[in-house]
C-alpha positions as CSV (number, residue, x, y, z in Angstrom):
1,M,84.7,59.5,80.8
2,A,82.2,61.7,82.5
3,V,83.0,62.6,86.0
4,G,80.3,63.4,88.4
5,F,80.4,66.1,91.0
6,G,79.7,63.8,93.8
7,G,82.5,61.4,92.9
8,G,85.7,60.7,94.8
9,G,89.1,62.4,94.5
10,A,90.1,66.0,95.0
11,L,87.2,67.5,93.0
12,G,84.7,65.5,95.1
13,K,86.2,66.9,98.3
14,L,85.9,70.5,97.1
15,T,82.3,70.2,95.9
16,E,81.0,68.3,99.0
17,G,78.7,70.5,101.0
18,T,79.7,69.7,104.5
19,E,78.4,72.1,107.1
20,E,80.7,72.6,110.1
21,T,80.0,74.9,112.9
22,E,83.0,76.6,114.5
23,T,82.9,78.2,117.8
24,T,85.0,81.3,118.4
25,P,85.8,82.4,121.9
26,T,85.0,86.0,122.6
27,T,87.5,88.2,124.3
28,T,86.9,91.5,126.0
29,T,89.5,94.3,126.0
30,A,89.7,97.2,128.2
31,S,88.7,100.5,126.6
32,G,91.6,102.4,128.3
33,T,94.3,100.4,126.5
34,T,92.9,100.9,123.0
35,S,92.8,104.7,123.2
36,S,96.4,104.8,124.5
37,E,97.6,102.4,121.8
38,S,95.9,104.6,119.0
39,K,97.4,107.7,120.5
40,S,100.9,106.2,120.7
41,S,100.7,104.8,117.2
42,S,99.5,108.2,115.8
43,T,102.5,109.9,117.6
44,V,104.9,107.4,116.1
45,V,103.4,108.0,112.6
46,V,103.8,111.8,113.0
47,L,107.4,111.4,114.2
48,V,108.2,109.1,111.3
49,V,106.7,111.5,108.7
50,G,108.5,114.4,110.3
51,A,111.8,112.5,110.2
52,A,111.2,111.6,106.6
53,V,110.5,115.3,105.7
54,V,113.7,116.5,107.5
55,L,115.7,113.8,105.7
56,L,114.4,114.7,102.3
57,I,115.0,118.4,102.9
58,G,118.5,117.6,104.0
59,I,119.2,115.6,100.9
60,A,117.7,118.2,98.6
61,S,119.8,121.0,100.1
62,M,123.0,118.9,99.7
63,I,122.2,118.3,96.1
64,V,121.5,121.9,95.4
65,R,124.6,123.1,97.2
66,D,126.8,120.7,95.3
67,A,125.2,121.6,92.0
68,R,125.8,125.3,92.6
69,R,129.4,124.6,93.6
70,V,130.1,122.6,90.4
71,A,128.1,124.9,88.1
72,P,130.2,126.3,85.2
73,A,129.4,130.0,85.9
74,S,127.2,132.2,87.9
75,A,124.7,134.8,86.5
76,A,127.2,137.6,87.1
77,E,130.0,135.7,85.2
78,M,127.6,135.0,82.3
79,I,126.7,138.7,82.0
80,E,130.4,139.7,82.2
81,A,131.4,137.1,79.6
82,D,128.6,138.2,77.2
83,S,129.7,141.9,77.3
84,S,133.4,141.2,77.0
85,R,132.9,139.0,74.0
86,T,132.2,141.9,71.8
87,S,134.9,144.2,73.0
88,A,138.1,144.5,71.1
89,A,140.2,144.4,74.2
90,A,138.7,141.0,75.2
91,M,139.6,139.7,71.7
92,R,143.2,140.8,72.1
93,R,143.5,139.1,75.5
94,R,141.9,136.0,74.0
95,R,144.3,135.9,71.1
96,A,147.3,136.5,73.4
97,K,146.2,133.6,75.6
98,A,145.8,131.3,72.6
99,K,149.3,132.4,71.3
100,A,150.9,131.7,74.7
101,A,149.1,128.3,74.8
102,R,150.4,127.4,71.4
103,A,154.0,128.4,72.4
104,Q,153.7,126.3,75.6
105,R,152.6,123.2,73.6
106,K,155.5,123.7,71.2
107,R,158.0,123.8,74.1
108,N,156.5,120.6,75.7
109,R,156.9,118.4,72.6
């Protein structure tokens, strides 16, 4: 069951050492068209990169603006809330609001 390399079949076709010469036609291009093509392609690349940067900046600004609008509190509100937490007047207001909320829930049963 030994198969030789020179035998028939698909393996034989692959291992055959046929030498074929191919001729390729030579074409000449004008030097003026190549430089304008490279210049226009680099201009297109610069425009595409610039458009991508502008798009990314626009998306980032929309995300940041929306996040600030939905944020629970600003820095000033956080400072104010921290200082009013410890005062007795703030505790009285908080208890009064809680009492009013309980009364409201009782009325709506």
